[in-house]
N, C-alpha and C positions, 0 to 999 in steps of 0.2 A: 733233338734226338732223331736220327735217321730211322727209316723203316727198312726192313729186309724180309725176304721170304725165308722161313726156317726149313732146314733140311736135317734129316737124321736117319739112322738105320733102324729098321723095325726088326725086333727079335722074334724068332719062331718058337713055338712051344708044342709039346706033345698033347694031342687031344685025349682027354681022359675025364677025371671026376668032375661033377657039376657042383656049383655053389648053391648054398641054401637060398630059398626064395623069400624075399621080404614082402611087405604088404602089396596087394595087387593095385594096378593103376585104376583110378576111378574112371568109369566110362564117360562121365561128364567132362573129363579133361581132354578127351580125344575129339577133335573137330568133327562135326557131323559129316559122315561119308568119306572121311579121310583114311587113306591107306598109305603107309610109308612106302616110298619108292625103294627098290632093291638096287644094290650096287653090283659090280662085276662078280662078287663072291656070293651073290644071292642073299646078302644080309640087308636088313633095314638100313637105309643110308643115314648115318649120323654125321657125316663129314661136313666140314665148313668151319666158320668162325662164329662163336656164340658168346653172349655176355649175360652174366647173372647179376649185373649192377642193379641195385634196388634200395629204396629207403625203408623197406620192411625190415624190422629187427629180428634177430635170432630168437629172443625171448619175447613173449607177449606182455603188453602192459596189463597189470592185474585188473584194471578197470573193465576189461573185456571178459574176464572170467574164462569160461570154456568155449567162448565163441571164436571160431576160426575165421569167419567171413565178415567183412565190413559191409555196411549198407552203402549204396552208391553215394549218398550225401556225405557219409563219414569219409569215404575215400576221396571225394572231391575236396573236402575241407583240409584233410591231411596233405594232399598233393599241392593244394593252393598255398598252404602255409610254407611248404618246402620251396616252392617257386619264389615266394616273397623273400625267404631267407637267403636263397641263392643269389637273388638280385642284389640284396644288401651286401653279401659277402664279396660279390664281384666289383662292387663300387671302389673307387679310388680311396686309399687310406687317408684319413684325416691328417692333414699336414700340421695341425696344431699339436698333435701327440708328440711329446718329447721323450717319454720314458717307455721302455719296452714293456714294463709291467702294465701300462695303460692301453696296450693294444686290444682292440675288440676281438670278439670270438672269430675263430677260423672254422674251416669246414668240418674239422674233427670234433668241434664243440669246445676245444680248449681255448684259453685266453692267454694274453701276455706272452712271455718267452716260450711257453709250452706249445705255442701254435705250430711252429715248424713250417707248415705250408699254408699259403693263402689259397683261395678258391680257384685261382688260375691253374694250379698244378694238380688239382684233384678232379675225380670223375666218379663219385659214388652212386650215380644214378639219380633220377628225378621222379620215378614212379614206383608205386607199390607192386609187389608180386601179384600177378593175375593168372589164375589157373582155371580153365573152363569159364573165363570171363568174370570170375569172382576175385575181388581184392582181398588179400589175406591180412590178418592181424599179426601174424608171426610166421617165421620160417618153421619153427617147431610145431608139429602136429600131435605129438605125444611126448610126455603125459598130456592129458586133456586140457590142463591149464596153460599149456604152452611155455612152461618154465622148466629149467634144468632141475631134476630131482636131486635130493640129498643122497649121501652115501658115506661109506667109511672114510673116503679121502676128501669129501667135499669141503671140509673146513680148511685144510691146508691147501688143497688144490685151487679153490676159488680165490685165494689170496695171491696166486701167481699168474702172471700173464702166460698165455700159451707159448710153449717152447722156451720157457725161461726157468733156469735152475738157480735158486739162491737169490737172484735179483740184485747182486752187489757189484762192486766196481773193482774187484781184485784182479781179474784177468779176462781176456776175450771170451773164454769158454763159459763164463757166467752171464754173458749177455744173450739177448734173445736171438733165436735162429735167423729171423729176418734181418736184424742188424748185422749179422755175420754173413749174409748173402748165401745161406745154406738152403733154405726154402723160403717161400713167400711169407709175408706178414699175415697175421690174423687167420691162419688156416686156409688161405686162398688156394694153396697147392693141394690140400686135402690128404687123404679123405677124412671127413667129408669136406667138400670144396665150398668155401664160404665167400660171400661178397665182402669186399673191403673198400677202402677209401679211394682207390684208383687201380688201374690195370686189371680190370675184371673180365678180360677176354680169354677165351679158350679156343684152341684150334684142334679139331678132331680128325685123325687119319685112321683108315681101316685097311687091313689086309685079311687074308683068310685065316691067319694064325694069331693076330694081335690087333689091339686097338691102342693108339697112342693119343694121349691128351696133352697137348702142349699148353702150359700155363704161362700167360704173359708175364706175370710177376716173377722175377728172378729167372725166367726162362727154364722153369722146371718142366720135365717131360715124364708123365706117368705112363708106364707101359703095362697094359692089361693083357696078359696071356690068355688066349682062349683055350681052356682046358689045362690039365696038369695038376700038380700037387704043390702045396706050400713047403718050403724048406723047414728044417728043424727050428724049434722055437728060439734057439740061441743065435740064429742067423737073422739079423735085423738090418733094415735099410731105411733111408729117408723115404717117406710116403708108403712104406711097407711093401708087401708082396701081394699083387693083385691078380686074381684069377677070375675070368669071366666065362659066361656061357649065354647063349641066346634062348630066351623063354618066349617063344612067339615073336612079337615085334619088340620085345624088351631085352636090352643087354643087362644081365644081372652080374654084378661084380662083388666078390668077397675079398676083403683085404685083411691080412693078419701080419704079424712080424714087424709091426711098427716100432720105431725107436721110442723109448719111454719119454723123450722130450716132446713128442707130438700128441700127447693126450688132449682131448677136448677140454678137460678141466684139470690142468696140472699134469705132471708126468706119471703115467701108469704103465704097467708092463704087459697087460693082456687084452688090450682093446681090440675089438673086431668091428669092422665096418662093412655093412652090406648096402650096395648102391644099385639103383635101377634107373636106366636111361631109356626113355620111350619118346620117340618123335610123335607128337600128338597133332602137329599141323606143319605146313611148310615153313612156318616162322618160329616154331617153338619145340624144345625138348623138355619134357617133364623129368626133372631130376629128383629122385626120392632117396633118402638115406636112413639107415638105422645104425645106431651106435650101441654096441653091447660091451659094457665095461663095468662089471660088478664091483670092482674096487673103487670106482668113482661115483657110480649111480645106483640107486636102489631099484631102478626099473630101466628097461631099454628106452633109448631116446630116438625119436623119429622126426623127420622133417621133409619138407618139399620146397623146391625152388623152380623158377622158370628160367631156362637157358634160351634166350631170344636170339634169333639169327641176326647177324649184322654183316654189312659189306665192308666193314673196317678190316684193316690188316693188323697183325700184332706188331707192337713197338719193340724195337731192340731194347732190352732192359740191361743197361750197363750199371750194375748195382753199386759198386764202390769206385767207379771211375771218377777221379777228382774229389772223392768224398773223404774228408778228414775227421768225420764225426767220431769214429771209434777211437782214433788216436787222441782226439781232444777229450773224450770222456775219461779215458784211463789216465792221461797226463794230468787232467784236472784233479782227479782223485789223489794222485801221488803228491801233487803240489799241496792239496789241502792237508794231507797227512804230515807233510813237512812243516806246515804252519801250526801243527798241533790241533787240527780239526778232525772230526770223525765224519765219514760219508755214510749215510744211512739210506736204506729203502730203495725202491725202484725209480724214484723221481730225483735222486741226486741231492737230497736235503743235506745240508752241512751245518754242524753245530760245533761249538767249542768243547773240547774234552772236559768232562766234568760238569758241563752246563745242562740245562733242562731241555 
């Protein structure tokens, strides 16, 4: 896959109302004596290519309780185990394996035909999130247990993958947004922007009126207008409508008007996301987010990630070029129906009509 520099037009906006402020940046996260450089517009410079790849999970392992920070020994053990697993996954496939069902685990943790990609094609990161030099137990910082809280829609929403409505095989519109190349897989496009199995790079560009975040996955481009007002609630777009303002050295962004398929836990209508971008050292942006979605969660959800500077360039993401997966999925379901079989669930399970 070839590399290329991305170009695009930046849209201007009218300077006006300010977005609400989320939790303040911890002083410990800012490198001692560091002051972000200013760009030609007098703004803190966030430009460049950044990666949020990490082995830190969104939700915390319950064994850590309300503890956000790992000890150095715990972090060393976790990262060492990850290195060993990666070495194993990069090894040549055992040639004695004759059936696809017997394939060993792949990078995603799946086995057999669900693997999809081996380790050669993936880049999920090899290290834990470190903020202020401390390794984290989870991306989520609130609730205190680092777990997504329940809510009115939790039962139904938790059973659906993000961006997936119905989860059946009747038509393309019922497949996940990432499969359809509309937005990136797993919430990588945001907001909030989440690390995924590969393509975790973001390129940030700034003008006096806007900030553009180019997402490597599916080549999404988030345009954050500096100032202005959100459109009426009925006007919804992919990745929502983002309005930002500068709060000292921090870019604060409020996003509303998200399409209902992009809820953090199942499709909801009124999710609001508040993000804070603070350059805390020459090599890192502290990315903080808060998700307000009363229909899905009983309390606001907050999290923190490290966006680390990289000299890498963004890959050209040709999402469906030469990819016959969608055609195969739907054609397979139609063939199964012709054979008197029912296709159920998100994983394509097939059973005989009237069977168990």
